[in-house]
N, C-alpha and C positions, 0 to 999 in steps of 0.2 A: 464814517462811512461804511456800508455793509460789505462783504467779505465776498468774494463771487468761488465760485469753483468750477476747474476745468471744464468750458462747455463743451468742446468737441477734438478731436483728435484729429480729424481726417487732412488739415492744410498746416503747413509749417511755414518759417521763416528759415531767412539765408543761412543766418549765422547760431541757430537752435540746433540741438539735436536732437536726430530723427525720432527717440523716444518722445514726443511730445505727450505720451499716454502715461507717463510717470510722473508727472508734475502733480500737487498735488493741489495748492491753494492758492488763489488767484486773491494779496490783500489790496485792499481801498479798490475794490471796483467792484461794481453791481455786473449783474448778467446783460449782457447786450440786449439790449431794446434794437426790436426789429421794425425800420423805419419804411422799407422796401425790400419786398426779396423775401424769400421763405428756404428753410433749411433744407439741403439735399438728403436723402433716403437711397435707402439700399437698392431701391428701384433703378435707380442712378446712376449705379454704378456698372460698371464690367471687370468679371475677373478675368485674367491673363496667367502667363504661364511664372514669370520670377518675381519677386517685387524687389522694387525700386529704391534701392538702400544707398548708394552715394550720393551727396550732394555737391555740385556743383554751379559757381553761381560765375556771373562777370557785374561788376557793381564799378559805383563813382560817388561820392561822399559829395558834399555842397559846403560852403563856408558859410551861408547867409544864413543871420538868424530871421525866422518869420512867424506868424500867425497861422500861417496855410503852407502845405509842401501840393503842389499841384504840379500833373503831368499828363498829356494826352498821349498815347498809346495806340497803333493800329491793332485791330482783333487779329492775331494770327494764330491759326489754325497748325501746327504743326506738333508730331510726334512721333517716336524712335519706332523699331520695328515690333518693339513690346504693345506698342501702344500710349505709351507713358507722354504727355505733353511737356510745356513749357511754360512759368509763372512770368508774368512783367510787375515789377513790387516797387512801390512809390514808399518812402518810410520818412517818418519824422522822430526825432531823439529830444527827450526833455529835459529840464536842468536837475529833475528827480529822477534820472537815468531809467523812467519807461520809452520805453522802443514800440512804436504804433507803425504797421506796414498795414496799406490797403492794395489789394492788388488785381490781375487779371489772369484768371488763371484757363488751360485748356487741357483736358484730359488729367488732370493732378493727381496724383497718385496720392491713395491713401496709405496708412500707417496703422493699421490694427495688426497683432502677432499673428504672424501664420497665414495670412491672408494677403495674397497679391491682387490688387485691383487697381483701378481708378475711375474719378467720375467723371461721364463722358458730355464733352462738350463745354464751353463757355461757364464760369461762373464768375464773382467777387471773393476771394481771401481776403479772410482779417486775421488781425492779429495783435496782442501788445506783451513784450516781455519784459522781465525786471530781475534783480539778484537780490534775495533777501540779505540778513544779515550773516548768515549761516556759509554764505555765499553758492547759493543752490539757485540754478536758474529755475522760474516761476513766470507762467504766464496763461493767456488764456488767446484761444485758437480755434476759427471758426471758419465755415463758407457758407454765400449767399445765391439762390438763384436769384438770377436778374427777373423783374416784373414782365417781362417783357421778352422780344428777338433780341441776338445777338448774329451779325452776321458775317462772316468771314471777311476781312476786309473794312470793317467799321470802326469809325475813329471812338476811341473808348476815354473817359474822362478821370482819371484817378486821383481823389480830392482826399488830404486828411487837413480839418480845422477845428477849432474852437469856436464853444457856441455854451457860454456861459460856465458851470462847471464838469462837460462835458467836452470829450473830443469825436466828432462826427468823422466816417468813414464811407465816401461814398465812392463808386463806380457808375456811370451812365452812359449811357450809346449816344454820343451824338449824333446819331442816323437815324436811329429808331428812337431813341429817348426812353428806350428800356434799364434800369436802375433797381441797385440794388443796394442796401447799407446798413449801416447798424451805427451806435452812439455806444461810449464807455465814460463811466465816470471818472473823472481828473482832475488834481488841484492845480494842475500847473497851465501855463495860458500861452506856450511861445515853445516852438520846437527848434532846437540850439544849432548852431552848423557847426561845420567839422574843424576846431581851430587847430586841430593835429591830431587828422587822421580821425580816430575813431574814441569811444570812450574805453575805460577800463575793461571793460565787459563785452567788447566788439560791437555796440550798437552805434549806428551814426544816421545823420539825416541825407537821405541820396537816393538814388533808386538801384535798384537789383534785375537783372534777367537771370534765372535760378532754373536748374532743370534736374530730376533726380533721375539716377540711372539703375540698371542694373550691373554694370559694372564702372569700371573708373575711367573708361572712354566716355568723351561727354558726346561725340555726336554731330553733328552736321546741324546749326543753326541759321536758320534764315534771318536777313536783319529786321529787327526793329527797332523806332527809332521812337526817343523820349521829347516830347513837346513842351520844354516850360511854362507856365504860368503864375505871375506873370512874368514878361522877361525881366532880368534883373542880371546885375554882373554879379558872379560867384566863383571863385575859383576851388576848383573842387581836386580831388585825389580821385586816381582810378585804379581798381586791380582786380585778381581773378585768383578765386582759392574753392578746393574742394572740402569736404567732410566725410570721413568712412562712417560704418554702420553705427559706430559708438560715438559720433558726434566726435570723436578728436579731427581737428585739424590738418590733414594730409600735406597741403603745402599752401604757399602764397606768394603769388609774383610780387615783383620791386613794385614797391608801391611809386606810382609817378604824380610827381605836386604840378598843377596845372597855375601858374600864378599868371594873372594878368592877360588871362585868357581871352575874355570875352570880344566875340565880337571876329576872333580867330577860329581856324578848322584846324585840328592834327587827328591823327591817326594812329594808334597804338598796338602793336601785337605783342601777344602772349604765346610762349612755343612752349608747348609739354611733348615729350614725345611725339607722335604723328597727327597731335593737336596742334590748330591754329586759334585762338582767342579774339577777335578784333574789339577795339571800343573805339568810334568813332567821334572826337568832341568837339561841337562846334560848329558852325557857328550862332552865336547868343544863346549859349546854354544849353543846344540840342545835346544828347548820347545817343548815339545809334553802336548796340553791341550784333555781333554773331560770330559764328565758328564755322572752319571748315576741317573735314579729316584729311591726312594725305596720305597716297600710296593706295588709294581705293578702298582703303580698310573703310 
């Protein structure tokens, strides 16, 4: 199959370095084919005071193998004082260690050198990462506009699926039917569950709430719930972590394994400094993420 160059660098993934613009060539992939939606341009961005360089996430992996990974989230237009918003990602890991992600993002930061800015409003973010034989992370990263309107509070379906020799990545507003999507060449046919948490490279099948910020403070994040489709029993691991501007992992919370938990409800709190991260699991495979700042900070 033909190789492909990195398409754009305005979006990113949870376990990827902020320096996605340094990736060179993505092997075994073609350029993304736009099914719905168009690329954002500079006119869709807003320049702000400080760059968003710290990457903080709340995440959960699932153990079930599947040809489709699909969740519905609510469109939450929340942003920090600099204007940077959050992203809600659905991820799928294949047996060849290719990690695909599709997301609904809001006021999502761009990562061009010496330029602090974000993309205004709701977009679909997509990517695929893999590690080459030399241990270097490579990938293809991009964003798409929806072909119609996405309103605050709308329910948005995020779906990864296989079709022939492609992975189809779709975000669709279930209220307005607005859609954005791309497809990538793939030799795989299945997304594999996280039997022992994650792959050797930190990739996994599951969900991620992610926010880039100007400092190590995550900031308050209102609850967002991921509703699984289809419903199925799937033990999960949950965790929270942060990366610095160089892409080095600053910390990771204790990994919690949810075994035989389908149909039950649990709430987990991760404490770090004046920040509390919440991940509520269940019942029936739902995940809800949020965070709060203490002491009025």
